[in-house]
C-alpha positions as CSV (number, residue, x, y, z in Angstrom):
1,M,16.4,-24.9,24.3
2,R,16.8,-28.3,22.5
3,A,13.3,-27.9,20.9
4,S,14.2,-24.4,19.7
5,R,17.4,-25.8,18.0
6,G,15.2,-28.5,16.4
7,F,12.8,-25.9,15.0
8,L,15.7,-23.8,13.7
9,K,17.3,-26.9,12.1
10,W,14.2,-27.8,10.2
11,G,13.5,-24.2,9.2
12,I,17.0,-23.9,7.7
13,L,16.4,-27.2,5.9
14,L,13.2,-26.0,4.3
15,T,14.9,-22.7,3.3
16,L,17.8,-24.6,1.6
17,V,15.4,-26.9,-0.2
18,S,13.5,-23.8,-1.6
19,L,16.8,-22.1,-2.6
20,L,18.1,-25.1,-4.4
21,W,14.9,-25.7,-6.3
22,I,15.5,-24.3,-9.7
23,P,12.2,-23.4,-11.5
24,P,12.0,-24.4,-15.1
25,S,12.6,-21.6,-17.6
26,W,9.6,-20.6,-19.8
27,A,11.7,-21.1,-23.0
28,N,15.4,-21.6,-23.6
29,M,15.3,-18.8,-26.2
30,S,14.9,-16.3,-23.4
31,E,17.8,-17.5,-21.3
32,P,20.7,-15.8,-23.3
33,L,18.6,-12.6,-23.6
34,R,17.8,-12.4,-19.9
35,R,21.4,-11.5,-18.9
36,I,22.0,-8.6,-21.3
37,P,22.5,-5.5,-19.1
38,V,20.4,-2.5,-20.1
39,L,19.9,1.1,-18.8
40,D,16.3,1.9,-18.1
41,A,14.6,4.4,-15.7
42,G,17.9,5.5,-14.3
43,R,19.1,2.1,-13.3
44,I,21.2,-0.6,-14.9
45,K,19.2,-3.9,-14.9
46,P,19.2,-7.2,-16.7
47,F,17.0,-7.3,-19.9
48,D,15.0,-9.9,-18.0
49,T,13.7,-7.3,-15.6
50,F,13.0,-4.7,-18.3
51,A,11.1,-7.3,-20.4
52,N,9.0,-8.5,-17.5
53,E,8.1,-4.9,-16.5
54,S,7.4,-3.9,-20.2
55,L,5.2,-7.0,-21.0
56,H,3.3,-6.6,-17.7
57,L,2.6,-2.9,-18.5
58,L,1.3,-3.7,-22.0
59,Y,-0.3,-7.1,-21.6
60,G,-1.0,-7.3,-17.8
61,R,1.1,-10.5,-17.4
62,Q,4.8,-11.5,-17.6
63,T,4.2,-14.2,-20.1
64,F,2.4,-14.3,-23.4
65,K,0.9,-17.6,-24.6
66,G,3.4,-19.6,-22.6
67,K,6.4,-17.6,-23.8
68,A,8.6,-15.6,-21.5
69,A,8.8,-11.8,-21.6
70,P,12.4,-11.5,-22.9
71,E,11.5,-13.5,-26.0
72,I,8.4,-11.5,-26.6
73,V,9.9,-8.0,-26.0
74,F,13.0,-8.8,-28.1
75,S,10.8,-9.8,-31.0
76,W,9.1,-6.4,-31.0
77,M,12.3,-5.0,-32.5
78,L,12.7,-7.8,-35.0
79,V,9.2,-8.3,-36.3
80,P,7.2,-5.1,-35.5
81,D,4.8,-5.5,-38.4
82,H,3.8,-8.9,-36.9
83,W,3.2,-7.4,-33.4
84,D,1.3,-4.4,-34.7
85,K,-1.5,-6.8,-35.6
86,I,-1.5,-9.0,-32.4
87,E,-4.1,-8.2,-29.7
88,F,-1.9,-7.8,-26.6
89,V,-2.3,-4.2,-25.4
90,E,-4.5,-4.3,-22.3
91,V,-7.3,-1.7,-22.1
92,R,-9.2,-2.8,-19.0
93,H,-11.0,0.4,-18.0
94,S,-14.5,0.4,-19.5
95,G,-14.7,4.2,-19.7
96,V,-11.6,4.3,-21.9
97,R,-12.9,1.6,-24.2
98,E,-16.2,3.6,-24.4
99,A,-14.4,6.8,-25.1
100,L,-12.4,5.1,-28.0
101,G,-15.5,3.5,-29.3
102,L,-14.1,0.0,-28.9
103,E,-16.8,-2.6,-29.3
104,G,-17.2,-5.9,-27.6
105,R,-16.0,-7.2,-24.2
106,R,-12.3,-7.6,-25.2
107,I,-9.7,-6.1,-23.0
108,H,-6.7,-6.7,-25.3
109,Y,-6.3,-4.8,-28.6
110,A,-3.7,-4.7,-31.4
111,P,-1.4,-1.6,-31.4
112,E,-2.4,-0.9,-35.0
113,E,-6.1,-0.9,-34.1
114,L,-5.4,1.7,-31.3
115,F,-3.0,3.9,-33.3
116,R,-5.5,4.2,-36.1
117,N,-8.3,5.1,-33.7
118,E,-9.4,8.7,-34.5
119,R,-10.4,9.3,-30.9
120,L,-7.0,8.4,-29.4
121,P,-5.5,11.9,-29.9
122,L,-8.6,13.5,-28.3
123,I,-8.4,11.6,-25.0
124,F,-4.6,12.2,-24.8
125,T,-5.4,16.0,-25.3
126,E,-8.0,15.8,-22.5
127,L,-5.3,14.1,-20.4
128,R,-2.9,17.0,-20.9
129,T,-5.6,19.5,-20.0
130,Q,-6.5,17.6,-16.8
131,Q,-2.8,17.3,-15.8
132,E,-2.4,21.0,-16.0
133,Q,-5.5,21.7,-14.0
134,N,-5.1,19.0,-11.3
135,P,-2.0,16.7,-11.0
136,K,-4.2,14.2,-9.0
137,L,-6.0,12.2,-11.7
138,N,-9.2,10.3,-11.3
139,P,-9.4,6.6,-12.2
140,Y,-10.5,7.4,-15.8
141,F,-7.5,9.7,-16.6
142,Q,-5.2,7.3,-14.7
143,A,-6.3,4.6,-17.2
144,V,-5.8,7.0,-20.1
145,Q,-2.3,7.8,-18.8
146,R,-1.5,4.1,-18.6
147,L,-2.6,3.6,-22.2
148,E,-0.4,6.4,-23.3
149,N,2.5,4.9,-21.5
150,Q,1.8,1.5,-23.0
151,L,1.7,2.7,-26.6
152,T,4.7,5.0,-26.1
153,L,6.8,2.2,-24.7
154,Y,5.8,-0.2,-27.4
155,Q,6.6,2.3,-30.1
156,V,10.0,3.3,-28.9
157,V,11.1,-0.3,-28.1
158,K,10.1,-1.6,-31.6
159,L,12.0,1.3,-33.2
160,G,15.1,0.7,-31.0
161,R,15.0,4.3,-29.8
162,F,14.6,3.8,-26.1
163,L,16.6,0.9,-24.6
164,G,20.2,1.7,-23.6
165,V,22.3,-1.3,-24.3
166,A,25.9,0.0,-24.2
167,P,27.6,2.8,-22.2
168,I,28.8,5.8,-24.2
169,P,32.4,6.6,-23.1
170,G,32.7,9.8,-21.1
171,E,28.9,10.2,-20.7
172,D,26.3,9.0,-18.2
173,S,24.0,7.9,-20.9
174,W,23.9,4.6,-22.9
175,A,23.5,4.1,-26.6
176,W,20.2,2.9,-27.9
177,V,20.0,-0.2,-30.2
178,I,19.6,2.1,-33.2
179,Q,22.7,4.1,-32.2
180,L,25.1,1.1,-32.1
181,T,28.0,1.2,-34.5
182,G,31.0,-0.9,-35.5
183,D,31.7,-4.1,-33.5
184,L,28.8,-3.4,-31.1
185,Q,26.4,-3.2,-33.9
186,G,27.8,-6.4,-35.5
187,A,27.5,-8.3,-32.2
188,F,23.9,-7.2,-31.6
189,Q,23.0,-8.2,-35.1
190,R,24.5,-11.7,-34.5
191,I,22.3,-11.9,-31.4
192,S,19.3,-11.0,-33.5
193,L,20.2,-13.5,-36.3
194,A,20.7,-16.3,-33.8
195,F,17.4,-15.4,-32.2
196,A,15.6,-15.5,-35.5
197,K,17.2,-18.9,-36.3
198,A,16.1,-20.3,-33.0
199,A,12.6,-19.0,-33.5
200,A,12.5,-20.8,-36.8
201,Y,13.4,-24.1,-35.2
202,Q,11.4,-23.7,-32.1
203,K,8.7,-26.3,-31.7
204,S,5.1,-25.1,-32.1
205,P,1.8,-26.8,-31.4
206,D,1.4,-27.3,-35.2
207,N,4.8,-29.0,-35.6
208,R,4.3,-32.7,-36.0
209,L,7.8,-33.7,-37.0
210,Q,8.8,-37.2,-35.8
211,G,11.9,-39.4,-35.8
212,E,14.9,-38.1,-37.7
213,E,13.3,-34.8,-38.7
214,E,12.5,-34.0,-35.1
215,R,16.0,-34.9,-33.9
216,E,17.4,-32.6,-36.6
217,R,15.1,-29.8,-35.6
218,R,16.3,-30.1,-32.0
219,R,19.9,-30.2,-33.0
220,L,19.5,-27.0,-35.1
221,Y,17.6,-25.3,-32.3
222,A,20.3,-26.2,-29.8
223,E,23.0,-24.8,-32.1
224,A,21.0,-21.5,-32.5
225,I,20.7,-21.2,-28.7
226,E,24.5,-21.7,-28.4
227,E,25.1,-19.1,-31.1
228,M,22.9,-16.7,-29.1
229,N,24.9,-17.4,-25.9
230,Q,28.2,-16.7,-27.7
231,A,26.8,-13.5,-29.4
232,V,25.5,-12.3,-26.0
233,D,28.9,-13.0,-24.3
234,E,30.7,-11.1,-27.1
235,F,28.3,-8.1,-27.0
236,V,28.5,-7.9,-23.2
237,A,32.3,-8.0,-23.3
238,L,32.4,-5.3,-26.0
239,A,29.9,-3.1,-24.1
240,R,31.9,-3.4,-20.9
241,A,35.1,-2.4,-22.7
242,E,33.5,0.8,-23.9
243,D,33.4,2.2,-20.3
244,P,34.2,-0.4,-17.6
245,G,33.5,2.2,-14.8
246,N,30.0,2.8,-16.1
247,Y,29.0,-0.8,-16.4
248,V,27.1,-3.1,-14.1
249,D,28.6,-5.3,-11.4
250,P,28.1,-8.8,-12.7
251,R,27.4,-10.1,-9.2
252,K,24.4,-7.7,-8.8
253,L,23.2,-8.7,-12.3
254,S,23.3,-12.3,-11.3
255,A,21.5,-11.5,-8.0
256,E,18.7,-9.7,-9.8
257,L,18.3,-12.6,-12.2
258,H,18.1,-15.0,-9.3
259,Y,15.6,-12.7,-7.5
260,N,13.4,-12.6,-10.6
261,S,13.3,-16.3,-11.2
262,F,13.2,-17.5,-7.5
263,E,10.4,-15.2,-6.1
264,P,11.3,-15.6,-2.4
265,F,8.3,-13.7,-1.1
266,M,6.0,-16.2,-2.9
267,W,7.6,-19.1,-1.2
268,S,7.5,-17.2,2.1
269,W,3.8,-16.7,2.2
270,I,3.2,-20.3,1.1
271,L,5.3,-21.5,4.1
272,Y,3.5,-19.1,6.4
273,V,0.1,-20.5,5.4
274,A,1.3,-24.1,5.7
275,G,2.8,-23.3,9.1
276,A,-0.4,-21.7,10.4
277,L,-2.5,-24.6,9.2
278,L,-0.2,-27.2,10.7
279,M,-0.1,-25.3,14.0
280,L,-3.9,-25.1,14.1
281,L,-4.2,-28.8,13.3
282,G,-1.5,-29.7,15.9
283,W,-3.2,-27.6,18.5
284,N,-6.6,-29.2,18.0
285,L,-5.1,-32.8,17.9
286,G,-2.6,-32.2,20.7
287,S,0.2,-33.3,18.4
288,T,3.7,-32.2,19.4
289,K,5.1,-33.4,16.0
290,L,2.8,-31.2,14.1
291,Y,3.6,-28.3,16.4
292,K,7.3,-28.7,15.6
293,L,6.7,-29.1,11.9
294,A,4.6,-25.9,12.0
295,W,7.4,-24.0,13.7
296,A,9.8,-25.3,11.1
297,A,7.6,-24.1,8.2
298,I,7.1,-20.7,9.8
299,L,10.8,-20.3,10.4
300,G,11.5,-21.4,6.8
301,G,9.1,-18.8,5.5
302,F,10.6,-16.1,7.7
303,M,14.1,-17.0,6.5
304,L,13.0,-16.7,2.9
305,H,11.2,-13.5,3.7
306,T,14.5,-12.1,5.2
307,Y,16.5,-13.5,2.2
308,G,14.2,-11.6,-0.2
309,Q,14.6,-8.4,1.7
310,L,18.4,-8.7,1.7
311,L,18.4,-9.5,-2.0
312,R,16.4,-6.3,-2.8
313,S,18.7,-4.3,-0.5
314,Y,21.8,-5.7,-2.1
315,I,20.6,-5.1,-5.7
316,T,19.4,-1.5,-5.0
317,G,22.0,-0.6,-2.4
318,R,19.4,0.8,0.1
319,P,16.9,-0.4,2.7
320,P,13.9,-1.9,1.0
321,V,11.3,0.6,2.2
322,S,11.2,3.3,-0.5
323,N,7.7,2.7,-2.0
324,M,4.3,1.1,-1.1
325,Y,5.2,-2.3,-2.3
326,E,8.3,-2.5,-0.2
327,T,6.6,-1.4,2.9
328,V,3.8,-3.9,2.4
329,V,6.5,-6.6,2.3
330,W,8.5,-5.1,5.2
331,V,5.6,-4.8,7.7
332,P,4.7,-8.5,7.7
333,W,8.4,-9.2,8.4
334,G,8.0,-7.2,11.6
335,I,4.8,-8.9,12.4
336,M,6.5,-12.3,12.3
337,V,9.3,-11.1,14.6
338,L,6.7,-9.9,17.1
339,A,4.6,-13.1,16.8
340,M,7.5,-15.5,17.1
341,I,8.9,-13.6,20.2
342,W,5.5,-13.7,21.9
343,E,5.0,-17.4,21.2
344,W,8.5,-18.2,22.4
345,M,8.0,-16.2,25.6
346,Y,4.4,-17.2,26.5
347,R,3.8,-20.3,24.4
348,N,0.7,-18.6,23.0
349,K,0.1,-20.5,19.7
350,V,-2.8,-18.2,18.7
351,V,-0.6,-15.2,18.4
352,L,1.8,-17.0,16.1
353,I,-1.1,-18.4,14.0
354,V,-2.6,-14.9,13.6
355,G,0.8,-13.4,12.8
356,A,1.4,-16.0,10.1
357,V,-2.0,-15.5,8.6
358,V,-1.8,-11.6,8.6
359,S,1.7,-11.7,7.1
360,A,0.7,-14.2,4.4
361,F,-2.3,-11.9,3.6
362,S,0.0,-8.9,3.1
363,L,2.4,-10.8,0.9
364,I,-0.5,-12.3,-1.1
365,L,-1.7,-8.8,-1.8
366,T,1.6,-7.9,-3.5
367,F,1.0,-10.8,-5.9
368,L,-2.7,-10.1,-6.6
369,S,-2.3,-6.3,-7.2
370,P,1.0,-5.7,-9.0
371,T,-0.4,-2.7,-10.9
372,V,-1.2,-1.0,-7.6
373,L,1.8,-2.3,-5.6
374,D,4.5,-1.9,-8.2
375,P,7.2,-4.6,-7.4
376,S,9.8,-3.1,-9.7
377,L,13.2,-2.0,-8.4
378,Q,13.4,1.7,-8.9
379,P,16.1,4.3,-8.0
380,L,15.5,6.5,-5.0
381,E,13.8,9.9,-5.3
382,P,16.3,12.7,-4.7
383,V,14.8,13.6,-1.3
384,L,15.2,10.0,-0.2
385,V,18.9,9.6,-1.1
386,S,20.0,9.1,2.4
387,N,20.3,5.6,3.8
388,F,20.7,7.1,7.3
389,W,17.3,8.7,7.2
390,L,15.7,5.7,5.4
391,I,16.9,3.5,8.3
392,T,16.1,5.9,11.2
393,H,12.8,7.3,10.0
394,V,11.1,5.1,7.3
395,L,12.2,1.7,8.7
396,V,11.1,2.8,12.2
397,I,7.7,4.3,11.3
398,T,6.8,1.4,9.0
399,I,7.8,-1.3,11.5
400,S,5.5,0.4,14.0
401,Y,2.7,-0.6,11.6
402,A,3.6,-4.2,12.3
403,G,2.5,-3.9,15.9
404,F,-0.8,-2.3,14.9
405,F,-1.4,-4.8,12.1
406,L,-0.8,-7.7,14.5
407,A,-3.2,-6.1,17.1
408,F,-5.7,-5.8,14.3
409,G,-5.6,-9.5,13.5
410,L,-5.8,-10.4,17.2
411,G,-8.7,-8.0,17.6
412,N,-10.7,-9.7,14.8
413,L,-10.2,-13.1,16.5
414,S,-11.1,-11.7,19.9
415,L,-14.3,-10.3,18.4
416,W,-15.2,-13.8,17.1
417,Y,-14.7,-15.2,20.5
418,H,-17.0,-12.5,22.0
419,L,-19.5,-13.4,19.3
420,R,-19.4,-17.1,20.1
421,D,-19.4,-17.3,23.9
422,E,-17.6,-14.8,26.1
423,K,-17.7,-17.0,29.2
424,K,-16.5,-20.1,27.4
425,Y,-13.6,-18.3,25.8
426,A,-12.8,-15.9,28.7
427,K,-9.2,-17.2,29.1
428,S,-8.5,-16.9,25.4
429,I,-10.0,-13.4,25.3
430,Q,-7.9,-12.3,28.2
431,D,-4.7,-13.7,26.6
432,L,-5.5,-12.0,23.3
433,T,-6.2,-8.7,25.0
434,Q,-2.8,-8.8,26.7
435,A,-1.1,-9.5,23.4
436,M,-3.0,-6.7,21.7
437,Y,-2.1,-4.3,24.5
438,R,1.6,-5.1,24.2
439,A,1.6,-5.0,20.3
440,I,0.0,-1.6,20.4
441,Q,2.5,-0.4,23.0
442,F,5.3,-1.5,20.6
443,G,3.7,0.3,17.7
444,V,3.1,3.5,19.7
445,V,6.7,3.8,20.9
446,L,8.0,3.3,17.3
447,L,5.4,5.5,15.7
448,A,6.2,8.3,18.1
449,A,10.0,7.9,17.5
450,G,9.5,7.7,13.8
451,T,7.3,10.9,13.7
452,I,9.9,12.8,15.7
453,L,12.7,11.6,13.5
454,G,10.6,12.5,10.5
455,G,10.4,16.1,11.8
456,I,14.2,16.2,12.0
457,W,14.5,14.9,8.5
458,A,11.9,17.4,7.3
459,D,14.1,20.2,8.7
460,Y,17.1,18.7,7.0
461,S,15.3,18.3,3.6
462,W,12.7,21.1,3.6
463,G,13.9,23.6,6.2
464,R,11.1,23.1,8.7
465,Y,10.3,20.5,11.4
466,W,6.5,20.4,11.0
467,G,4.2,21.8,8.4
468,W,0.9,19.9,8.8
469,D,1.6,18.0,5.6
470,P,-1.1,15.3,5.1
471,K,1.4,12.5,5.8
472,E,2.6,14.2,9.0
473,T,-1.0,15.0,10.1
474,W,-2.3,11.5,9.6
475,A,0.7,10.0,11.4
476,L,-0.1,12.2,14.3
477,I,-3.8,11.3,14.2
478,A,-2.9,7.5,14.2
479,L,-0.5,8.1,17.1
480,L,-3.1,10.0,19.2
481,G,-5.8,7.4,18.4
482,Y,-3.7,4.5,19.7
483,L,-2.6,6.6,22.7
484,A,-6.2,7.1,23.6
485,L,-6.9,3.4,23.4
486,L,-3.9,2.6,25.6
487,H,-4.8,5.2,28.2
488,G,-8.4,4.1,28.2
489,R,-7.3,0.6,29.0
490,L,-4.9,1.9,31.7
491,V,-7.6,3.7,33.6
492,G,-10.2,1.0,33.2
493,W,-12.5,2.7,30.7
494,V,-11.7,0.2,27.9
495,K,-12.4,-3.5,28.8
496,N,-11.6,-6.6,26.8
497,F,-14.3,-6.0,24.2
498,G,-13.4,-2.4,23.9
499,M,-9.7,-3.3,23.3
500,A,-10.7,-5.8,20.6
501,A,-13.0,-3.3,18.9
502,G,-10.6,-0.5,19.3
503,S,-7.7,-2.5,17.8
504,V,-9.8,-3.2,14.7
505,L,-11.2,0.3,14.2
506,A,-8.0,2.2,15.0
507,F,-6.2,0.3,12.3
508,S,-8.3,2.4,9.8
509,L,-6.1,5.4,11.0
510,V,-3.0,3.4,10.0
511,I,-4.5,2.5,6.6
512,M,-5.2,6.2,6.0
513,A,-1.7,7.3,7.0
514,W,-0.1,4.3,5.2
515,Y,-2.2,4.1,2.0
516,G,-4.8,6.8,2.0
517,V,-2.6,9.8,2.0
518,N,-0.5,8.6,-1.0
519,F,-3.2,6.8,-3.0
520,V,-6.4,8.7,-2.1
521,L,-5.5,12.3,-1.1
522,G,-2.4,12.5,-3.4
523,A,-1.3,15.8,-1.8
524,G,1.7,17.1,0.2
525,L,5.4,17.0,0.1
526,H,5.6,13.2,0.3
527,S,4.8,13.0,-3.5
528,Y,7.5,10.4,-4.0
529,G,5.1,7.9,-2.4
530,F,2.0,8.7,-4.5
531,G,0.3,6.0,-6.4
532,A,-3.1,5.1,-7.8
533,G,-5.6,2.2,-7.7
534,G,-7.2,-0.1,-5.3
535,V,-9.3,2.5,-3.6
536,E,-12.5,0.5,-3.9
537,W,-10.9,-2.7,-2.4
538,V,-9.3,-0.8,0.5
539,S,-12.6,1.0,1.2
540,G,-14.4,-2.2,1.1
541,F,-11.9,-3.8,3.5
542,V,-12.4,-1.0,6.0
543,A,-16.2,-1.0,5.6
544,I,-16.4,-4.7,6.2
545,H,-14.5,-4.5,9.5
546,V,-16.5,-1.5,10.7
547,L,-19.7,-3.5,10.0
548,Y,-18.1,-6.5,11.7
549,V,-17.5,-4.5,14.9
550,G,-21.0,-3.0,14.7
551,Y,-22.5,-6.5,14.3
552,V,-20.7,-8.0,17.3
553,T,-21.5,-4.9,19.4
554,A,-25.2,-5.3,18.5
555,V,-25.3,-9.0,19.3
556,R,-23.7,-8.5,22.7
557,R,-26.2,-5.8,23.6
558,L,-29.1,-7.9,22.5
559,R,-27.9,-10.7,24.9
């Protein structure tokens, strides 16, 4: 008990250190702009969020040449002629570049270059025809659709005809920049003038001022930033006065700004990886101190993981499981709960190490593929507007994936032990098999409960309990697959090796139910979960593990 309190103490300390660490801002010019509330995609958010999402859509990153997104996106409205000639619109799909006749290996192009392309209207017309014939687009037309979204967003932002910046009294809509009048218009103009002044005094690589001239430049730059802060405060106060009941809660705005800058899930996976490495090292060296430090790192990562989930829930006002990104973040949280409980009960370090590695892998995926796993905070689809059903169905059925994912990781390690020397690692294989069996039991119970609850929700939303919708069908297939594995183990048909191989192969059913239905089939009533991209990587991931199981099986038979 004393050791557990020590782990907890150091875990809390690591969490607090991470929370108190303030990352440096990309540029002070962006700081005043970040906190302007705007209405976009049906949700009031800080301009920081809108700018990050917009620049990422157009450029593929949230910074441009070392400058933060708010500074870049705001300047689209002030100097559109300048940005029309800058190569920053990402066209990564080679088929789209070929269709437009774009030469060279560039992936970034100037808006002016694209708008003047004679073939652009043709591929957009083809896109319309394809959408009418088949709503599920192939990768080429998905890329064309993305290009259309990129150019449309840039065009409406630079003209001030898209971004809602102040509520209209008595209406649910907000006024665009171009629609502002009176004091609001004057305050926004003062923000723009102060921004332009700050940009003029901002230091550039070609600026070689020294001594008194440099001090004067810094003074004028600081004054311009202060003017921006004052103008933003004035504008926000005037906008709130227009319709206080239709304005954003300042606490939620601050929470979202903190979430954007802190990135709790990034720190979480870093601590998970550090904890797994320290525990592996401490295990090999027999060091109790390293073992305790590893527990502290893993607990710190778990606390930050929980903190990030709570932040998203507070900002959106709902459980964080409404899209693929949120489930890919939520499932590793469940994996860590299972792994820590198992290690605490049985002192099985391997399970905790595997759990930390698998959880870190999931969180790293969200950073490596933001175009596939969209991290933006979006309002709920109408059919999902029920926190009760989100909690009882979606949370339950996705947390069941945690048990299957943990069993998948343990199965891979067990196969490696079988490949090396089954007799030498017989004890480890037996322990892993027991852990796999319990993890799958946990997953099966929750998957069954979640499927039944889903049927009740389907009757509530669509008027029928079961309709063989692809999502329902694959959830049932996954459930039956794991039930077969458990029963085979129970009656003695499935031995240790079969349990390891089955845990790895059966996870392909979960991948199909979790990812494949939404991103590959793209059919059914669960259309709110549809997405695109990553098919080749997921297919490769599955194929590699099928080959891995086949290879280990072949080696064992040759022996």
